[in-house]
C-alpha positions in Angstrom: -24.3 -26.8 -224.9 -21.6 -29.6 -225.4 -18.1 -28.4 -225.2 -14.5 -30.6 -225.5 -13.3 -30.9 -221.7 -14.2 -34.4 -220.5 -16.0 -34.8 -216.9 -16.0 -38.0 -215.0 -18.6 -36.7 -212.4 -21.3 -38.2 -214.3 -19.5 -41.1 -215.4 -18.4 -42.7 -211.8 -22.1 -42.0 -210.4 -23.4 -45.0 -209.4 -26.7 -42.9 -207.7 -27.9 -40.6 -209.9 -31.2 -38.5 -209.3 -32.7 -36.4 -212.8 -35.2 -33.9 -212.0 -37.8 -32.6 -215.3 -39.5 -29.7 -215.4 -42.5 -29.4 -216.0 -42.8 -27.2 -219.5 -40.4 -29.8 -220.9 -42.9 -33.0 -219.4 -45.9 -31.1 -220.6 -44.4 -29.1 -223.7 -44.9 -26.1 -222.6 -48.3 -26.7 -221.1 -49.6 -28.2 -224.3 -50.3 -31.6 -222.5 -47.7 -34.5 -221.8 -45.4 -35.1 -223.8 -45.2 -38.4 -224.7 -42.4 -38.5 -227.3 -40.0 -36.7 -224.8 -41.0 -38.8 -221.5 -39.8 -42.4 -223.6 -37.0 -40.3 -224.3 -36.1 -39.9 -220.9 -36.9 -43.1 -220.3 -35.3 -44.6 -222.6 -31.7 -43.4 -221.3 -32.7 -44.0 -217.6 -33.6 -47.6 -218.6 -30.0 -48.3 -221.0 -28.4 -46.8 -217.1 -29.6 -49.2 -215.0 -29.5 -52.2 -217.0 -25.4 -51.1 -217.9 -26.0 -50.2 -221.6 -24.4 -46.9 -222.2 -24.8 -45.4 -226.2 -26.0 -49.3 -227.2 -22.7 -50.7 -225.2 -22.8 -53.9 -223.8 -21.5 -53.8 -220.0 -19.5 -56.3 -220.5 -18.0 -55.4 -223.6 -16.9 -51.4 -222.2 -16.8 -50.5 -218.9 -20.7 -49.0 -218.8 -21.8 -49.9 -215.4 -25.5 -50.3 -213.7 -26.3 -47.0 -212.2 -29.4 -46.8 -210.0 -32.1 -43.7 -210.4 -34.4 -41.6 -209.4 -36.5 -39.2 -211.8 -38.4 -36.0 -209.8 -40.7 -34.8 -212.5 -42.9 -32.2 -212.5 -46.2 -31.6 -214.8 -49.0 -32.8 -212.4 -50.7 -29.3 -212.4 -50.0 -28.4 -215.6 -51.6 -31.8 -217.1 -54.6 -31.4 -214.7 -55.6 -28.1 -216.2 -55.5 -29.7 -219.4 -58.1 -32.7 -218.3 -59.6 -30.3 -216.5 -60.4 -27.4 -219.9 -58.7 -24.4 -218.0 -56.5 -22.5 -220.1 -55.4 -20.4 -217.3 -53.2 -21.5 -213.3 -56.0 -20.9 -211.2 -55.0 -19.0 -207.9 -56.7 -20.6 -205.1 -55.0 -23.7 -203.4 -57.6 -25.8 -203.1 -58.2 -25.5 -206.8 -54.5 -26.2 -207.7 -54.5 -29.2 -205.6 -57.5 -30.5 -207.5 -55.8 -30.0 -210.6 -53.1 -31.7 -208.9 -55.1 -34.7 -207.7 -55.7 -35.0 -211.6 -52.8 -34.4 -213.5 -50.8 -36.6 -211.3 -53.1 -39.6 -212.1 -51.9 -39.5 -215.7 -48.5 -38.3 -215.5 -48.1 -41.7 -213.2 -49.3 -44.1 -216.1 -47.1 -42.1 -218.4 -44.4 -42.7 -216.3 -45.4 -46.1 -216.0 -46.3 -47.2 -219.3 -42.6 -46.0 -221.0 -40.8 -47.6 -218.2 -42.2 -50.7 -218.4 -41.8 -50.8 -222.6 -38.2 -49.9 -222.0 -38.1 -52.9 -219.7 -38.4 -50.9 -215.5 -40.9 -51.0 -213.2 -41.6 -47.7 -211.6 -43.2 -46.7 -207.9 -44.9 -43.3 -207.8 -43.6 -41.3 -204.7 -45.3 -38.0 -203.3 -43.4 -36.6 -200.9 -44.0 -32.8 -198.8 -41.8 -30.7 -196.1 -43.4 -32.6 -193.5 -41.8 -35.8 -195.1 -38.8 -35.0 -194.5 -38.7 -33.1 -191.5 -40.0 -35.2 -189.7 -36.3 -36.9 -188.3 -38.6 -41.1 -188.5 -40.7 -40.2 -191.5 -37.1 -39.2 -193.3 -35.9 -42.3 -192.6 -38.6 -43.9 -193.8 -38.9 -42.4 -197.1 -34.8 -42.9 -197.2 -35.7 -46.9 -196.6 -38.3 -47.0 -199.0 -36.5 -45.4 -202.0 -33.4 -47.2 -201.4 -35.0 -50.7 -201.0 -37.3 -49.6 -204.8 -33.4 -49.0 -206.0 -31.9 -52.3 -205.1 -35.0 -53.7 -206.3 -34.4 -52.2 -209.7 -37.3 -50.2 -210.0 -37.3 -46.1 -210.6 -39.1 -44.1 -208.0 -40.5 -41.1 -209.9 -41.1 -38.8 -207.1 -43.3 -35.4 -207.0 -44.1 -32.9 -204.3 -47.9 -33.8 -202.7 -49.7 -31.1 -204.2 -52.9 -32.2 -203.3 -52.4 -31.4 -199.7 -49.2 -29.0 -199.6 -50.1 -25.5 -198.5 -47.9 -22.4 -197.8 -46.5 -24.3 -194.6 -45.2 -27.5 -196.0 -44.7 -27.2 -200.2 -41.4 -27.6 -201.5 -41.8 -24.5 -203.5 -40.4 -25.9 -206.2 -39.3 -29.2 -208.0 -35.7 -28.5 -208.2 -35.4 -28.0 -204.5 -37.0 -31.0 -204.1 -34.7 -32.6 -206.2 -31.6 -31.9 -204.4 -33.7 -32.6 -201.1 -33.8 -35.9 -203.1 -30.5 -36.4 -203.4 -29.0 -35.6 -200.1 -31.9 -38.1 -198.8 -30.4 -41.4 -200.8 -26.9 -39.3 -200.6 -26.8 -39.4 -204.8 -23.5 -39.3 -206.5 -25.3 -36.4 -208.6 -28.1 -34.7 -209.7 -29.2 -33.6 -213.1 -31.7 -30.8 -213.3 -33.2 -31.4 -217.4 -34.3 -27.8 -218.2 -35.8 -25.2 -221.4 -32.2 -23.9 -220.9 -28.7 -25.1 -222.0 -27.5 -23.7 -218.4 -26.1 -20.8 -216.8 -24.7 -17.8 -218.3 -22.6 -15.2 -216.8 -26.0 -12.9 -217.3 -29.3 -13.5 -219.2 -28.7 -13.3 -223.3 -31.9 -11.6 -224.1 -30.5 -8.9 -222.8 -26.8 -8.7 -222.7 -25.5 -10.0 -225.9 -22.0 -10.0 -224.0 -23.2 -13.3 -222.0 -21.1 -16.1 -221.5 -21.8 -19.8 -221.2 -20.7 -21.1 -217.5 -19.6 -24.4 -218.5 -18.4 -25.2 -214.9 -18.2 -23.8 -211.6 -18.4 -24.4 -207.7 -21.6 -25.4 -206.3 -22.1 -22.6 -203.3 -20.3 -20.2 -204.8 -21.9 -17.4 -204.4 -21.1 -15.6 -207.7 -23.3 -17.9 -209.4 -26.7 -16.6 -207.3 -25.9 -13.4 -208.9 -25.5 -14.3 -212.6 -28.5 -16.3 -212.0 -30.6 -13.1 -211.2 -30.4 -13.7 -207.2 -29.6 -11.3 -204.8 -27.4 -7.9 -205.7 -28.6 -8.4 -209.3 -31.4 -6.8 -211.6 -30.8 -10.4 -214.0 -33.4 -12.4 -214.3 -33.1 -15.8 -216.1 -36.1 -17.4 -215.9 -36.0 -19.9 -213.2 -32.5 -20.3 -212.8 -31.5 -19.3 -209.4 -33.8 -22.2 -208.0 -31.5 -24.3 -209.6 -28.3 -22.6 -208.8 -29.7 -23.0 -204.7 -30.5 -26.2 -205.6 -27.0 -26.9 -206.5 -25.9 -25.6 -203.3 -28.2 -27.7 -201.3 -27.5 -30.8 -203.2 -23.9 -30.2 -202.2 -23.6 -30.8 -199.4 -24.2 -34.4 -199.0 -21.4 -34.3 -202.0 -23.5 -34.4 -205.0 -22.1 -32.4 -207.5 -25.1 -30.7 -209.7 -25.4 -30.6 -213.8 -28.1 -28.1 -215.3 -28.3 -28.6 -219.0 -31.5 -28.6 -222.2 -33.7 -32.0 -221.3 -34.0 -32.0 -225.1 -30.3 -32.0 -225.9 -30.2 -35.5 -227.9 -28.9 -38.6 -224.8 -28.1 -36.1 -222.7 -28.1 -38.3 -219.5 -26.4 -41.1 -221.9 -23.5 -39.1 -223.4 -23.4 -37.3 -219.4 -23.0 -40.6 -218.1 -20.0 -41.6 -220.8 -17.8 -38.2 -219.2 -18.9 -35.8 -222.2 -19.4 -32.2 -220.9 -22.8 -30.8 -221.3 -24.3 -27.8 -219.6 -23.4 -26.1 -216.6 -21.4 -28.8 -213.9 -21.3 -27.5 -210.5 -19.2 -29.0 -208.5 -19.5 -30.1 -205.1 -17.3 -30.0 -202.2 -15.1 -33.7 -201.7 -15.9 -33.5 -197.9 -19.4 -34.6 -196.7 -22.1 -33.1 -194.8 -22.9 -36.4 -191.6 -25.9 -37.9 -192.7 -27.8 -36.5 -189.6 -26.1 -33.1 -189.9 -27.5 -33.1 -193.7 -31.3 -33.4 -192.2 -30.4 -30.7 -190.4 -29.9 -28.4 -193.1 -32.3 -29.8 -195.4 -35.1 -27.9 -193.0 -37.0 -25.7 -195.0 -38.6 -23.9 -192.4 -37.8 -23.5 -188.8 -39.5 -23.1 -185.7 -38.1 -20.3 -184.5 -34.3 -18.6 -183.9 -32.2 -17.8 -181.5 -29.7 -14.5 -181.8 -26.1 -15.0 -180.4 -23.1 -11.9 -179.2 -20.3 -11.7 -181.0 -18.3 -14.5 -179.0 -20.6 -17.0 -179.3 -21.0 -16.3 -182.6 -17.0 -17.0 -183.1 -16.9 -20.0 -181.4 -19.9 -21.8 -183.0 -18.5 -21.4 -186.3 -14.1 -21.6 -185.5 -14.0 -23.5 -182.4 -16.3 -25.7 -182.8 -18.3 -25.1 -179.4 -21.8 -26.2 -178.6 -24.3 -23.0 -178.4 -24.6 -22.1 -174.6 -27.9 -20.0 -173.5 -25.1 -18.1 -171.7 -24.2 -16.5 -175.1 -27.6 -16.2 -176.3 -29.3 -12.0 -176.4 -32.6 -13.0 -178.0 -35.1 -15.8 -178.5 -37.9 -15.7 -181.5 -40.6 -17.6 -182.2 -42.4 -20.7 -180.8 -40.7 -23.8 -180.3 -40.7 -26.8 -178.0 -37.4 -29.3 -177.6 -36.1 -31.4 -179.9 -37.1 -28.7 -182.9 -35.2 -27.1 -185.4 -34.0 -23.7 -185.2 -31.3 -21.3 -186.3 -29.5 -19.8 -184.4 -27.8 -16.0 -185.9 -26.0 -13.6 -184.9 -25.8 -9.2 -183.6 -27.1 -8.6 -187.2 -29.9 -11.8 -188.4 -27.2 -13.2 -190.1 -28.0 -17.3 -189.5 -25.1 -18.8 -188.4 -26.1 -22.3 -188.1 -29.0 -24.0 -187.2 -30.1 -26.9 -184.9 -31.8 -28.7 -182.1 -33.2 -27.4 -179.4 -32.6 -28.6 -176.1 -34.6 -25.9 -175.1 -38.5 -24.8 -175.3 -39.0 -21.3 -176.3 -40.6 -20.6 -173.5 -37.4 -22.0 -171.4 -34.8 -20.7 -173.3 -36.2 -16.8 -172.5 -35.4 -17.4 -169.0 -32.6 -18.8 -169.5 -31.0 -16.6 -171.4 -27.7 -14.5 -170.3 -27.9 -17.8 -168.1 -25.0 -19.8 -166.4 -26.1 -23.3 -166.3 -25.4 -23.2 -162.5 -28.8 -21.1 -162.4 -31.0 -23.4 -165.2 -32.4 -25.3 -161.9 -33.7 -22.1 -160.0 -34.9 -21.0 -163.3 -37.0 -23.7 -164.5 -37.2 -26.1 -161.9 -34.6 -28.5 -163.2 -31.7 -28.3 -164.6 -31.4 -30.7 -167.7 -28.4 -30.1 -170.6 -26.0 -26.8 -169.5 -26.2 -26.3 -174.0 -29.1 -25.0 -175.9 -27.9 -26.6 -178.8 -25.0 -29.3 -178.4 -22.3 -29.4 -181.4 -23.7 -32.4 -182.4 -27.0 -31.4 -183.1 -25.9 -28.6 -184.7 -24.6 -27.6 -188.6 -23.1 -24.7 -189.8 -24.8 -22.8 -192.5 -22.6 -22.6 -195.6 
């Protein structure tokens, strides 16, 4: 869906992450859609080579871009190759389907990108790869090197090894995490819907299209069928939450119909297509963005009202004397949540003490630590440099 207003978000973007959903990639489960994948690859090549809508860079201001493709479709393709009519429930069968389908998915992208003069690289990620700081930095370095070489990374979740503990859960979230990882300027989510509506248009004839909004606005989650609403609109809620996550590193998000002709090139030329969710101008520091991107936390501590206010309003560190309870089993250096008395997450950060130690020093002053623990380390449970506030 297009409208007249122009946008400079994609026009000015140098580094773009494009996420394509499984229903588009596999033509609603009927097998890899070679024509559609070829079209997206043609557009990616035009962006990388500085050719937008057939205009050479030297003639009219088009610029070379760095692009990353996050693509679903491995399990659906694997099911087709294995002759399975229904999606299995057993995790090992899903992993087997992913292993079979990933071969075809990677081959298709390699073929179509090569036809358009681009090299490609397959990158499979799990949350564990991004939760570990060293592996996070290694993944970032690899992706940035590939982009510098003019190669298009094709990223998917490593479904052959994931389980409920480490899976991203959806590739919209993966797209947002990749956008944060490489500090992309924009995330484009191509889906089977034109964008976000104020309500489900299939059920509410008064529903109107949302052309533009602010990423992280709670009202958008209600529109998409999130908390506080009985409205359902497919997987739109995951896209709204992905836009919120991507905004943490300054990436704005566009949600658009994947079969819109030349969608990527038109967006790059400044045409407004789909729903644009703008990121705030201030970016989260890279280390704190890594903390914010943790999907699984090892534990949590509950704090009193005074401590919560100091964290939120004064940017202070968390001292154990302000803690009222400790949940979970975590070690020093693990990422934990900090929650207020109502259970609402205030922030998250790196624990200076294990859960066992934290229970001993809960509600205690730092002068008491040595007597309780046998040693005195940091006075803070979480230092402000290792703490990110939850939006």
